[in-house]
N, C-alpha and C positions, 0 to 999 in steps of 0.2 A: 439038741440044736434048736433052739427058736429062732425062724428064718421070717419078720415081718417085711413083706415088700410095698407096706402101704405108702402112700406120701401122703399121708397128712389133709385133712381139709385145706379143699382149697380159698384162698384168699378174697373173703368177703368185704365190701367195702357196699357206701351205702347205696352204689349203683347195682349191685349182683343184687343184692338185697331187693331196689325196687323194680329192679329188672324185674326178680322172681313175682314179683304182683303185677308188675304192664301181664308179665303171658298170661297171669287167667285170667286178668280182665280183659284183658283179645280173645281169648279162648269163648270167656261167654260173649263177647259182644258177637261174634261168629255163629256159637250156637244159637240165638238167641234168633239173630236175620234168619239162618237156616231152618229154623220154628215155625216163623211167622212166612215164608214163606212157602213152608208144607201147609197153610192154612189161609193162606191170602184167599183162592180161587172161594171157599166154602166162609157162610158170614153164618156166626151161631153167638154167643155170650162169651165163649172162650177166645176169640179174635182180640178183643177190645184186653185183654189179659195178656195176650200174649203180645198184642203192640206194645201192654204196657209196659211188658220187661222187655221188651228189645229197645223201647226208647229211654229204660234205663241202664241198660245192659251196655250202650252209644255213653249217657252221661256219664257215668261209673267209669268206663275207659278213657271219654275224653278229661277227665278231675286227672286221673292217673298218671298221666300223660306229663300233663304239666309241672308236678314234684318232682322228678326225677330232673327234668331239662332246668329247674333254678339249682344242684345240685353240679358244682365245680367237678371238671372231671380227671382226680388226681392221677389217676391210671391209666398205660397206655393202653392195655387188658378193658380199661372201661371204653376205652373212643366208639369201638363196634357196637356196642348196648348204646352208647347215644345217638349214633349214626341209623340202627332200628326204630330206636323211639322216636326220635322224628322225624323218618321217612312213612312212617306208621300215623300221626300227626297230617303231614300233609298231606295222605291218605285220605283219611277219614274229611279232609277238606271239601264241600257238598261242593262251593264257587266254582270251582273245575271238573265238570263231568267227568273231563275228558285224563286227567290229573292222574287219578289213581292206576289205569293198566298203563300209563306212560312211565309213574315211578317202578313199577311195582315190575315191569322190564326193565326197564333199566337197574334195578337191583340183581337184579337177578344176573344179569350180566358181568354183575361188577362185586357179584355177593365175595367171591374168594379174595379177592383184594382189598376192600373196604369195610366187608362185614363180617373177618372171622380175624380170633390174634395167631401173631405167629407164635410160631415154638410148640412141643408136644408135653411143655411138665404140665402139671395137673390144673396151674392157674389156666394154662389156654383151653385145653380139654372143656373143663368146665365153662368158661362161656362161652367158648364155641359149641356144645351141647347144647344151651340156650339160644345161642344165634341161628342153629339149624331150625329147631323147634321153633323161635321166630317167626321164620323162612316159611317152612308153613302150615302155621297159619296167618302171616300173610296171603297165601298159595289158595288157601280157602278161603281169604276175606275176599279177595278180587274176584273167584269163580265163584258167587253169592247173587242171585237173583235182582240184585238192587245193581248189581254192573252191568247189568245184561243190556244197556239202552244205548251202552257207550261201543265204540270201533275197537275192533276184534285186535288184539296183540300185534305189532310188527314182532319182525325176527329181533333176535334178541343183539342189542350191540355190547361191542367191549370197552366204549371205551367209560368214561363216566360222562352224564350228561353237564352239558355247562352249566344246567340249572341247577344242578346240584354238588360243583363244583367249588362252590363258596361256602355252601352248609358243610359238608362235608373237610374243608381245609380248616375252620374254627375248632373243630375238635384233633 
């Protein structure tokens, strides 16, 4: 008797495929920022190469963020993916230096309500695994030396912040 308990592949959409690409570019950005932080105090020929790599990684990440944001969110399971991409885009905004830690803190406080798919099926498990991976990458990003000059994060807040509510309600 053959008992196959596999659930089959999780339902892939343009959003879920684009999100996988986004995750790899976010990881590249974090790694490039870490590399430059390790050599920042040493001036040698390699520093210019690491600086170039860091700038290229950030540029690729910003470009890849714009692609999925143009896609319509057709499945409810893709809404949290969209929210994470919007969050990362806002965290990369260098015009407001205090914003990344503020957004990160608020994301942590509302993660399981706003950035997770409800349910226990294969699609929910698949999306939630990716979302948790994104959370870890955003944690690593905000811990980078680039953000050291920012004020320390305040305690986690349980409610969705006012400035994110209009963005999240659109999805």
